[in-house]
N, CA, C, O and the ligand as a Tripos MOL2 file, in Angstrom:
@<TRIPOS>MOLECULE
protein
  245   243    62     0     0
PROTEIN
NO_CHARGES

@<TRIPOS>ATOM
      1 N          -0.3510   20.3400  -11.3370 N.3       1 MET1
      2 CA         -0.2740   19.4970  -12.5270 C.3       1 MET1
      3 C          -1.1780   19.5780  -13.6330 C.2       1 MET1
      4 O          -2.3830   19.6330  -13.3870 O.2       1 MET1
      5 N          -0.7640   19.5950  -14.8390 N.am      2 ALA2
      6 CA         -1.9280   19.9030  -15.8390 C.3       2 ALA2
      7 C          -1.9850   18.4090  -16.5440 C.2       2 ALA2
      8 O          -1.0220   17.7050  -16.8490 O.2       2 ALA2
      9 N          -3.1880   18.1680  -16.6880 N.am      3 VAL3
     10 CA         -3.4710   16.9270  -17.4280 C.3       3 VAL3
     11 C          -4.3850   17.1860  -18.7190 C.2       3 VAL3
     12 O          -5.4910   17.6690  -18.4800 O.2       3 VAL3
     13 N          -4.1030   16.9580  -19.8930 N.am      4 ASP4
     14 CA         -5.1220   17.1860  -21.0610 C.3       4 ASP4
     15 C          -6.1670   16.0740  -20.9660 C.2       4 ASP4
     16 O          -5.9480   14.8700  -21.0970 O.2       4 ASP4
     17 N          -7.3100   16.6550  -20.7230 N.am      5 PRO5
     18 CA         -8.4830   15.6550  -20.7730 C.3       5 PRO5
     19 C          -8.7910   14.9970  -22.1660 C.2       5 PRO5
     20 O          -9.5110   13.9990  -22.2010 O.2       5 PRO5
     21 N          -8.2210   15.5740  -23.4060 N.am      6 ARG6
     22 CA         -8.6820   14.9210  -24.4950 C.3       6 ARG6
     23 C          -7.9160   13.4880  -24.5900 C.2       6 ARG6
     24 O          -8.2790   12.6630  -25.4290 O.2       6 ARG6
     25 N          -6.8290   13.2210  -23.6850 N.am      7 ASN7
     26 CA         -6.1550   11.9430  -23.7540 C.3       7 ASN7
     27 C          -6.5520   10.8880  -22.9150 C.2       7 ASN7
     28 O          -6.0530    9.7640  -22.9570 O.2       7 ASN7
     29 N          -7.7010   11.3440  -21.9360 N.am      8 THR8
     30 CA         -8.1450   10.3360  -20.8770 C.3       8 THR8
     31 C          -8.4140    8.7860  -21.5290 C.2       8 THR8
     32 O          -8.0540    7.7740  -20.9290 O.2       8 THR8
     33 N          -9.0610    8.7570  -22.7740 N.am      9 SER9
     34 CA         -9.3830    7.6010  -23.2030 C.3       9 SER9
     35 C          -8.5100    6.9020  -24.2010 C.2       9 SER9
     36 O          -8.8320    5.8590  -24.7700 O.2       9 SER9
     37 N          -7.2830    7.6040  -24.3900 N.am     10 ARG10
     38 CA         -6.2890    6.8190  -25.2090 C.3      10 ARG10
     39 C          -4.9380    6.8920  -24.5300 C.2      10 ARG10
     40 O          -3.9120    6.9440  -25.2080 O.2      10 ARG10
     41 N          -4.9120    6.8970  -23.1910 N.am     11 ARG11
     42 CA         -3.7020    6.8550  -22.4230 C.3      11 ARG11
     43 C          -3.6140    5.7700  -21.6880 C.2      11 ARG11
     44 O          -4.4760    5.5690  -20.8330 O.2      11 ARG11
     45 N          -2.5040    4.8190  -21.8860 N.am     12 CYS12
     46 CA         -2.5180    3.4080  -21.2880 C.3      12 CYS12
     47 C          -2.1320    3.6680  -19.8200 C.2      12 CYS12
     48 O          -1.1840    4.3500  -19.4310 O.2      12 CYS12
     49 N          -2.9800    3.0450  -19.1200 N.am     13 PRO13
     50 CA         -2.8340    3.1820  -17.5620 C.3      13 PRO13
     51 C          -1.7050    2.3500  -16.9970 C.2      13 PRO13
     52 O          -1.2840    2.5320  -15.8550 O.2      13 PRO13
     53 N          -1.2580    1.5000  -17.7600 N.am     14 GLU14
     54 CA         -0.1320    0.7060  -17.3010 C.3      14 GLU14
     55 C           1.3720    1.3790  -17.5460 C.2      14 GLU14
     56 O           2.2620    1.2890  -16.7000 O.2      14 GLU14
     57 N           1.5110    1.9810  -18.6620 N.am     15 CYS15
     58 CA          2.8020    2.5830  -19.1120 C.3      15 CYS15
     59 C           2.7280    4.0390  -19.6180 C.2      15 CYS15
     60 O           3.7160    4.7030  -19.9310 O.2      15 CYS15
     61 N           1.3850    4.4850  -19.6660 N.am     16 GLY16
     62 CA          1.4920    5.9380  -19.6380 C.3      16 GLY16
     63 C           1.4990    6.4210  -21.1330 C.2      16 GLY16
     64 O           1.4400    7.6260  -21.3750 O.2      16 GLY16
     65 N           1.5750    5.4440  -22.1850 N.am     17 HIS17
     66 CA          1.6510    5.6760  -23.5380 C.3      17 HIS17
     67 C           0.5070    6.1710  -24.1630 C.2      17 HIS17
     68 O          -0.5380    5.5350  -24.0310 O.2      17 HIS17
     69 N           0.5300    7.4210  -24.9670 N.am     18 ILE18
     70 CA         -0.7390    8.0330  -25.5040 C.3      18 ILE18
     71 C          -0.7350    7.9150  -26.9870 C.2      18 ILE18
     72 O           0.1970    8.3490  -27.6640 O.2      18 ILE18
     73 N          -1.6770    7.3840  -27.4400 N.am     19 ALA19
     74 CA         -1.7720    7.2880  -29.0140 C.3      19 ALA19
     75 C          -3.2690    7.0690  -29.4300 C.2      19 ALA19
     76 O          -3.9750    6.5160  -28.5860 O.2      19 ALA19
     77 N          -3.7500    7.3690  -30.4210 N.am     20 LYS20
     78 CA         -4.9750    7.3560  -30.7530 C.3      20 LYS20
     79 C          -5.3180    5.8890  -31.3300 C.2      20 LYS20
     80 O          -6.4460    5.4130  -31.4570 O.2      20 LYS20
     81 N          -3.9540    5.2180  -31.6840 N.am     21 GLU21
     82 CA         -4.1220    3.8010  -32.0740 C.3      21 GLU21
     83 C          -4.3530    2.8290  -30.9240 C.2      21 GLU21
     84 O          -4.7460    1.6790  -31.1200 O.2      21 GLU21
     85 N          -4.0840    3.3540  -29.6600 N.am     22 ASN22
     86 CA         -4.4710    2.4980  -28.5690 C.3      22 ASN22
     87 C          -5.9110    2.3930  -28.4380 C.2      22 ASN22
     88 O          -6.2790    1.5120  -27.6600 O.2      22 ASN22
     89 N          -6.8080    3.0690  -29.0030 N.am     23 ARG23
     90 CA         -8.2970    2.8710  -28.8970 C.3      23 ARG23
     91 C          -8.7220    2.5570  -30.2300 C.2      23 ARG23
     92 O          -8.8850    3.3200  -31.1820 O.2      23 ARG23
     93 N          -8.9050    1.0790  -30.1380 N.am     24 LEU24
     94 CA         -9.3580    0.2660  -31.4870 C.3      24 LEU24
     95 C         -10.6470    0.7550  -31.8380 C.2      24 LEU24
     96 O         -10.8510    1.3010  -32.9220 O.2      24 LEU24
     97 N         -11.5940    0.5720  -30.9100 N.am     25 THR25
     98 CA        -12.8620    0.8260  -31.0050 C.3      25 THR25
     99 C         -13.6300    1.6350  -29.8820 C.2      25 THR25
    100 O         -12.9640    1.8890  -28.8790 O.2      25 THR25
    101 N         -14.7990    2.0260  -29.9120 N.am     26 GLN26
    102 CA        -15.4030    2.8780  -28.8920 C.3      26 GLN26
    103 C         -15.1680    1.9880  -27.5300 C.2      26 GLN26
    104 O         -14.9870    2.6010  -26.4780 O.2      26 GLN26
    105 N         -15.1670    0.7020  -27.5320 N.am     27 GLU27
    106 CA        -15.2460    0.0830  -26.3300 C.3      27 GLU27
    107 C         -13.8360   -0.5690  -25.8020 C.2      27 GLU27
    108 O         -13.5920   -0.7370  -24.6070 O.2      27 GLU27
    109 N         -12.9840   -0.8960  -26.8280 N.am     28 LYS28
    110 CA        -11.7490   -1.7220  -26.5880 C.3      28 LYS28
    111 C         -10.4810   -0.6770  -26.6300 C.2      28 LYS28
    112 O         -10.2820    0.1730  -27.4980 O.2      28 LYS28
    113 N          -9.6800   -0.9510  -25.4800 N.am     29 PHE29
    114 CA         -8.4330   -0.3000  -25.4670 C.3      29 PHE29
    115 C          -7.2270   -1.3450  -25.4180 C.2      29 PHE29
    116 O          -7.1260   -2.2680  -24.6100 O.2      29 PHE29
    117 N          -6.3540   -1.0290  -26.4110 N.am     30 HIS30
    118 CA         -5.1360   -1.8850  -26.5550 C.3      30 HIS30
    119 C          -3.7990   -1.0710  -26.8330 C.2      30 HIS30
    120 O          -3.4810   -0.5170  -27.8850 O.2      30 HIS30
    121 N          -3.1070   -1.1310  -25.6680 N.am     31 CYS31
    122 CA         -1.9010   -0.2790  -25.9300 C.3      31 CYS31
    123 C          -0.9450   -0.9630  -26.9880 C.2      31 CYS31
    124 O          -0.6280   -2.1520  -27.0000 O.2      31 CYS31
    125 N          -0.5680   -0.0280  -27.8310 N.am     32 VAL32
    126 CA          0.4600   -0.3240  -28.8630 C.3      32 VAL32
    127 C           1.7920   -0.4680  -28.3500 C.2      32 VAL32
    128 O           2.6410   -1.1820  -28.8840 O.2      32 VAL32
    129 N           1.9780    0.2290  -27.2880 N.am     33 SER33
    130 CA          3.4990    0.3000  -26.7590 C.3      33 SER33
    131 C           3.7560   -1.0450  -25.8620 C.2      33 SER33
    132 O           4.7750   -1.6990  -26.0860 O.2      33 SER33
    133 N           2.8760   -1.4440  -24.8920 N.am     34 CYS34
    134 CA          2.9740   -2.2610  -23.8670 C.3      34 CYS34
    135 C           2.2090   -3.7240  -24.0910 C.2      34 CYS34
    136 O           2.6050   -4.8300  -23.7220 O.2      34 CYS34
    137 N           1.0470   -3.4010  -24.7760 N.am     35 GLY35
    138 CA          0.2230   -4.5300  -25.1300 C.3      35 GLY35
    139 C          -1.0460   -4.7800  -24.0690 C.2      35 GLY35
    140 O          -1.7870   -5.7620  -24.1170 O.2      35 GLY35
    141 N          -1.1370   -3.7800  -23.1800 N.am     36 HIS36
    142 CA         -2.1840   -3.6000  -22.1520 C.3      36 HIS36
    143 C          -3.4620   -3.5430  -22.8480 C.2      36 HIS36
    144 O          -3.6900   -2.7210  -23.7350 O.2      36 HIS36
    145 N          -4.3240   -4.4490  -22.4330 N.am     37 GLN37
    146 CA         -5.7700   -4.3790  -23.0370 C.3      37 GLN37
    147 C          -6.8010   -4.2780  -21.9000 C.2      37 GLN37
    148 O          -6.6870   -4.9470  -20.8740 O.2      37 GLN37
    149 N          -7.7280   -3.4890  -22.0990 N.am     38 ALA38
    150 CA         -8.7230   -3.1950  -21.0670 C.3      38 ALA38
    151 C         -10.0730   -2.5570  -21.8530 C.2      38 ALA38
    152 O         -10.0780   -2.0650  -22.9810 O.2      38 ALA38
    153 N         -11.0700   -2.6870  -21.0520 N.am     39 HIS39
    154 CA        -12.4190   -1.8820  -21.4960 C.3      39 HIS39
    155 C         -11.9830   -0.3700  -21.6240 C.2      39 HIS39
    156 O         -11.3040    0.1700  -20.7510 O.2      39 HIS39
    157 N         -12.3380    0.1670  -22.5650 N.am     40 ALA40
    158 CA        -12.0890    1.6460  -22.8080 C.3      40 ALA40
    159 C         -12.6880    2.5260  -21.6990 C.2      40 ALA40
    160 O         -12.1050    3.5330  -21.2970 O.2      40 ALA40
    161 N         -13.8590    2.1160  -21.2250 N.am     41 ASP41
    162 CA        -14.4810    2.8320  -20.2500 C.3      41 ASP41
    163 C         -13.6870    2.8530  -19.0560 C.2      41 ASP41
    164 O         -13.5310    3.9090  -18.4420 O.2      41 ASP41
    165 N         -13.1210    1.6670  -18.6370 N.am     42 LYS42
    166 CA        -12.2100    1.4890  -17.3320 C.3      42 LYS42
    167 C         -10.9180    2.3360  -17.3550 C.2      42 LYS42
    168 O         -10.4140    2.9510  -16.4150 O.2      42 LYS42
    169 N         -10.4970    2.2370  -18.6140 N.am     43 VAL43
    170 CA         -9.2610    3.1760  -18.9100 C.3      43 VAL43
    171 C          -9.6920    4.6150  -18.6170 C.2      43 VAL43
    172 O          -9.2440    5.3480  -17.7350 O.2      43 VAL43
    173 N         -10.6280    4.8800  -19.5040 N.am     44 GLY44
    174 CA        -11.0560    6.3600  -19.3380 C.3      44 GLY44
    175 C         -11.2310    6.6660  -17.8970 C.2      44 GLY44
    176 O         -10.6060    7.6290  -17.4540 O.2      44 GLY44
    177 N         -12.0790    5.9060  -17.0190 N.am     45 ALA45
    178 CA        -12.4060    6.4320  -15.6810 C.3      45 ALA45
    179 C         -10.9680    6.2470  -14.8210 C.2      45 ALA45
    180 O         -10.9200    6.8580  -13.7530 O.2      45 ALA45
    181 N          -9.8860    5.5110  -15.1790 N.am     46 LEU46
    182 CA         -8.6200    5.6600  -14.3530 C.3      46 LEU46
    183 C          -8.0030    6.8670  -14.7460 C.2      46 LEU46
    184 O          -7.3680    7.5040  -13.9060 O.2      46 LEU46
    185 N          -8.1190    7.3350  -16.1020 N.am     47 ASN47
    186 CA         -7.1580    8.4510  -16.3840 C.3      47 ASN47
    187 C          -8.0150    9.8020  -15.7930 C.2      47 ASN47
    188 O          -7.5010   10.7810  -15.2530 O.2      47 ASN47
    189 N          -9.3420    9.5990  -16.0270 N.am     48 VAL48
    190 CA        -10.1400   10.7470  -15.3060 C.3      48 VAL48
    191 C          -9.8270   11.1700  -13.8690 C.2      48 VAL48
    192 O          -9.9100   12.3130  -13.4210 O.2      48 VAL48
    193 N          -9.4510   10.0590  -13.2180 N.am     49 LEU49
    194 CA         -9.0500   10.1270  -11.7980 C.3      49 LEU49
    195 C          -7.8390   10.9430  -11.7500 C.2      49 LEU49
    196 O          -7.7300   11.7970  -10.8700 O.2      49 LEU49
    197 N          -6.8950   10.7520  -12.6400 N.am     50 ARG50
    198 CA         -5.7020   11.4940  -12.6210 C.3      50 ARG50
    199 C          -5.9630   12.8650  -13.2150 C.2      50 ARG50
    200 O          -5.2970   13.8030  -12.7780 O.2      50 ARG50
    201 N          -6.7580   13.0570  -14.0560 N.am     51 ALA51
    202 CA         -6.9840   14.4360  -14.7680 C.3      51 ALA51
    203 C          -7.8630   15.1800  -13.6190 C.2      51 ALA51
    204 O          -7.5920   16.3530  -13.3610 O.2      51 ALA51
    205 N          -8.6860   14.6590  -13.0730 N.am     52 GLY52
    206 CA         -9.3390   15.2480  -11.7350 C.3      52 GLY52
    207 C          -9.9930   16.3940  -12.3350 C.2      52 GLY52
    208 O         -10.5940   16.2200  -13.3940 O.2      52 GLY52
    209 N          -9.9530   17.6670  -11.7420 N.am     53 LEU53
    210 CA        -10.7910   18.8230  -11.8930 C.3      53 LEU53
    211 C         -10.6750   19.3300  -13.3090 C.2      53 LEU53
    212 O         -11.5700   20.0190  -13.8000 O.2      53 LEU53
    213 N          -9.5430   18.9850  -13.9970 N.am     54 VAL54
    214 CA         -9.1110   19.5740  -15.3680 C.3      54 VAL54
    215 C         -10.3980   19.0040  -16.0890 C.2      54 VAL54
    216 O         -11.0880   19.7880  -16.7410 O.2      54 VAL54
    217 N         -10.7640   17.6080  -15.9940 N.am     55 ARG55
    218 CA        -11.6470   16.9520  -16.5900 C.3      55 ARG55
    219 C         -13.0110   17.7170  -16.4580 C.2      55 ARG55
    220 O         -13.6950   18.0310  -17.4320 O.2      55 ARG55
    221 N         -13.3330   17.9840  -15.1530 N.am     56 ARG56
    222 CA        -14.6760   18.4880  -14.7020 C.3      56 ARG56
    223 C         -15.0060   19.9660  -15.6190 C.2      56 ARG56
    224 O         -16.1110   20.3100  -16.0370 O.2      56 ARG56
    225 N         -13.8140   20.6370  -15.7690 N.am     57 ASN57
    226 CA        -13.7610   21.9000  -16.3740 C.3      57 ASN57
    227 C         -14.0090   21.8270  -17.7780 C.2      57 ASN57
    228 O         -14.4730   22.8090  -18.3580 O.2      57 ASN57
    229 N         -13.7070   20.5980  -18.4860 N.am     58 ALA58
    230 CA        -13.7070   20.5830  -19.9420 C.3      58 ALA58
    231 C         -15.0750   20.6140  -20.4290 C.2      58 ALA58
    232 O         -15.9850   20.0940  -19.7830 O.2      58 ALA58
    233 N         -15.2840   21.2760  -21.6810 N.am     59 PRO59
    234 CA        -16.6290   21.1760  -22.3730 C.3      59 PRO59
    235 C         -17.1760   19.9660  -22.7780 C.2      59 PRO59
    236 O         -16.4390   19.1320  -23.3040 O.2      59 PRO59
    237 N         -18.3220   19.7500  -22.6180 N.am     60 PRO60
    238 CA        -19.0240   18.2590  -23.0290 C.3      60 PRO60
    239 C         -18.6170   18.0220  -24.3920 C.2      60 PRO60
    240 O         -18.4700   18.9260  -25.2150 O.2      60 PRO60
    241 N         -18.3990   16.5460  -24.6680 N.am     61 ALA61
    242 CA        -17.8970   16.1890  -26.0560 C.3      61 ALA61
    243 C         -19.0310   16.3980  -27.0160 C.2      61 ALA61
    244 O         -18.8740   16.1740  -28.2160 O.2      61 ALA61
    245 ZN          0.8410    0.6750  -22.4360 Zn       62 ZN62
@<TRIPOS>BOND
     1     1     2 1
     2     2     3 1
     3     3     4 2
     4     3     5 am
     5     5     6 1
     6     6     7 1
     7     7     8 2
     8     7     9 am
     9     9    10 1
    10    10    11 1
    11    11    12 2
    12    11    13 am
    13    13    14 1
    14    14    15 1
    15    15    16 2
    16    15    17 am
    17    17    18 1
    18    18    19 1
    19    19    20 2
    20    19    21 am
    21    21    22 1
    22    22    23 1
    23    23    24 2
    24    23    25 am
    25    25    26 1
    26    26    27 1
    27    27    28 2
    28    27    29 am
    29    29    30 1
    30    30    31 1
    31    31    32 2
    32    31    33 am
    33    33    34 1
    34    34    35 1
    35    35    36 2
    36    35    37 am
    37    37    38 1
    38    38    39 1
    39    39    40 2
    40    39    41 am
    41    41    42 1
    42    42    43 1
    43    43    44 2
    44    43    45 am
    45    45    46 1
    46    46    47 1
    47    47    48 2
    48    47    49 am
    49    49    50 1
    50    50    51 1
    51    51    52 2
    52    51    53 am
    53    53    54 1
    54    54    55 1
    55    55    56 2
    56    55    57 am
    57    57    58 1
    58    58    59 1
    59    59    60 2
    60    59    61 am
    61    61    62 1
    62    62    63 1
    63    63    64 2
    64    63    65 am
    65    65    66 1
    66    66    67 1
    67    67    68 2
    68    67    69 am
    69    69    70 1
    70    70    71 1
    71    71    72 2
    72    71    73 am
    73    73    74 1
    74    74    75 1
    75    75    76 2
    76    75    77 am
    77    77    78 1
    78    78    79 1
    79    79    80 2
    80    79    81 am
    81    81    82 1
    82    82    83 1
    83    83    84 2
    84    83    85 am
    85    85    86 1
    86    86    87 1
    87    87    88 2
    88    87    89 am
    89    89    90 1
    90    90    91 1
    91    91    92 2
    92    91    93 am
    93    93    94 1
    94    94    95 1
    95    95    96 2
    96    95    97 am
    97    97    98 1
    98    98    99 1
    99    99   100 2
   100    99   101 am
   101   101   102 1
   102   102   103 1
   103   103   104 2
   104   103   105 am
   105   105   106 1
   106   106   107 1
   107   107   108 2
   108   107   109 am
   109   109   110 1
   110   110   111 1
   111   111   112 2
   112   111   113 am
   113   113   114 1
   114   114   115 1
   115   115   116 2
   116   115   117 am
   117   117   118 1
   118   118   119 1
   119   119   120 2
   120   119   121 am
   121   121   122 1
   122   122   123 1
   123   123   124 2
   124   123   125 am
   125   125   126 1
   126   126   127 1
   127   127   128 2
   128   127   129 am
   129   129   130 1
   130   130   131 1
   131   131   132 2
   132   131   133 am
   133   133   134 1
   134   134   135 1
   135   135   136 2
   136   135   137 am
   137   137   138 1
   138   138   139 1
   139   139   140 2
   140   139   141 am
   141   141   142 1
   142   142   143 1
   143   143   144 2
   144   143   145 am
   145   145   146 1
   146   146   147 1
   147   147   148 2
   148   147   149 am
   149   149   150 1
   150   150   151 1
   151   151   152 2
   152   151   153 am
   153   153   154 1
   154   154   155 1
   155   155   156 2
   156   155   157 am
   157   157   158 1
   158   158   159 1
   159   159   160 2
   160   159   161 am
   161   161   162 1
   162   162   163 1
   163   163   164 2
   164   163   165 am
   165   165   166 1
   166   166   167 1
   167   167   168 2
   168   167   169 am
   169   169   170 1
   170   170   171 1
   171   171   172 2
   172   171   173 am
   173   173   174 1
   174   174   175 1
   175   175   176 2
   176   175   177 am
   177   177   178 1
   178   178   179 1
   179   179   180 2
   180   179   181 am
   181   181   182 1
   182   182   183 1
   183   183   184 2
   184   183   185 am
   185   185   186 1
   186   186   187 1
   187   187   188 2
   188   187   189 am
   189   189   190 1
   190   190   191 1
   191   191   192 2
   192   191   193 am
   193   193   194 1
   194   194   195 1
   195   195   196 2
   196   195   197 am
   197   197   198 1
   198   198   199 1
   199   199   200 2
   200   199   201 am
   201   201   202 1
   202   202   203 1
   203   203   204 2
   204   203   205 am
   205   205   206 1
   206   206   207 1
   207   207   208 2
   208   207   209 am
   209   209   210 1
   210   210   211 1
   211   211   212 2
   212   211   213 am
   213   213   214 1
   214   214   215 1
   215   215   216 2
   216   215   217 am
   217   217   218 1
   218   218   219 1
   219   219   220 2
   220   219   221 am
   221   221   222 1
   222   222   223 1
   223   223   224 2
   224   223   225 am
   225   225   226 1
   226   226   227 1
   227   227   228 2
   228   227   229 am
   229   229   230 1
   230   230   231 1
   231   231   232 2
   232   231   233 am
   233   233   234 1
   234   234   235 1
   235   235   236 2
   236   235   237 am
   237   237   238 1
   238   238   239 1
   239   239   240 2
   240   239   241 am
   241   241   242 1
   242   242   243 1
   243   243   244 2
@<TRIPOS>SUBSTRUCTURE
     1 MET1         2 RESIDUE 1 A MET
     2 ALA2         6 RESIDUE 1 A ALA
     3 VAL3        10 RESIDUE 1 A VAL
     4 ASP4        14 RESIDUE 1 A ASP
     5 PRO5        18 RESIDUE 1 A PRO
     6 ARG6        22 RESIDUE 1 A ARG
     7 ASN7        26 RESIDUE 1 A ASN
     8 THR8        30 RESIDUE 1 A THR
     9 SER9        34 RESIDUE 1 A SER
    10 ARG10       38 RESIDUE 1 A ARG
    11 ARG11       42 RESIDUE 1 A ARG
    12 CYS12       46 RESIDUE 1 A CYS
    13 PRO13       50 RESIDUE 1 A PRO
    14 GLU14       54 RESIDUE 1 A GLU
    15 CYS15       58 RESIDUE 1 A CYS
    16 GLY16       62 RESIDUE 1 A GLY
    17 HIS17       66 RESIDUE 1 A HIS
    18 ILE18       70 RESIDUE 1 A ILE
    19 ALA19       74 RESIDUE 1 A ALA
    20 LYS20       78 RESIDUE 1 A LYS
    21 GLU21       82 RESIDUE 1 A GLU
    22 ASN22       86 RESIDUE 1 A ASN
    23 ARG23       90 RESIDUE 1 A ARG
    24 LEU24       94 RESIDUE 1 A LEU
    25 THR25       98 RESIDUE 1 A THR
    26 GLN26      102 RESIDUE 1 A GLN
    27 GLU27      106 RESIDUE 1 A GLU
    28 LYS28      110 RESIDUE 1 A LYS
    29 PHE29      114 RESIDUE 1 A PHE
    30 HIS30      118 RESIDUE 1 A HIS
    31 CYS31      122 RESIDUE 1 A CYS
    32 VAL32      126 RESIDUE 1 A VAL
    33 SER33      130 RESIDUE 1 A SER
    34 CYS34      134 RESIDUE 1 A CYS
    35 GLY35      138 RESIDUE 1 A GLY
    36 HIS36      142 RESIDUE 1 A HIS
    37 GLN37      146 RESIDUE 1 A GLN
    38 ALA38      150 RESIDUE 1 A ALA
    39 HIS39      154 RESIDUE 1 A HIS
    40 ALA40      158 RESIDUE 1 A ALA
    41 ASP41      162 RESIDUE 1 A ASP
    42 LYS42      166 RESIDUE 1 A LYS
    43 VAL43      170 RESIDUE 1 A VAL
    44 GLY44      174 RESIDUE 1 A GLY
    45 ALA45      178 RESIDUE 1 A ALA
    46 LEU46      182 RESIDUE 1 A LEU
    47 ASN47      186 RESIDUE 1 A ASN
    48 VAL48      190 RESIDUE 1 A VAL
    49 LEU49      194 RESIDUE 1 A LEU
    50 ARG50      198 RESIDUE 1 A ARG
    51 ALA51      202 RESIDUE 1 A ALA
    52 GLY52      206 RESIDUE 1 A GLY
    53 LEU53      210 RESIDUE 1 A LEU
    54 VAL54      214 RESIDUE 1 A VAL
    55 ARG55      218 RESIDUE 1 A ARG
    56 ARG56      222 RESIDUE 1 A ARG
    57 ASN57      226 RESIDUE 1 A ASN
    58 ALA58      230 RESIDUE 1 A ALA
    59 PRO59      234 RESIDUE 1 A PRO
    60 PRO60      238 RESIDUE 1 A PRO
    61 ALA61      242 RESIDUE 1 A ALA
    62 ZN62       245 GROUP 0 **** ****
């Protein structure tokens, strides 16, 4: 399974919607599709779990 690590911080953990608009600020996540809100770090962590080794192999930001 391939996961694009670039989307980990803007992918909704609830519905899977990916949009840069989901990431209002560095800290806040608000899904424009389902309205899910969370701390961006938590969203990133959830998505990194999915991304797994792909994320680990990505170059540092
Ligand atoms: Zn959503």
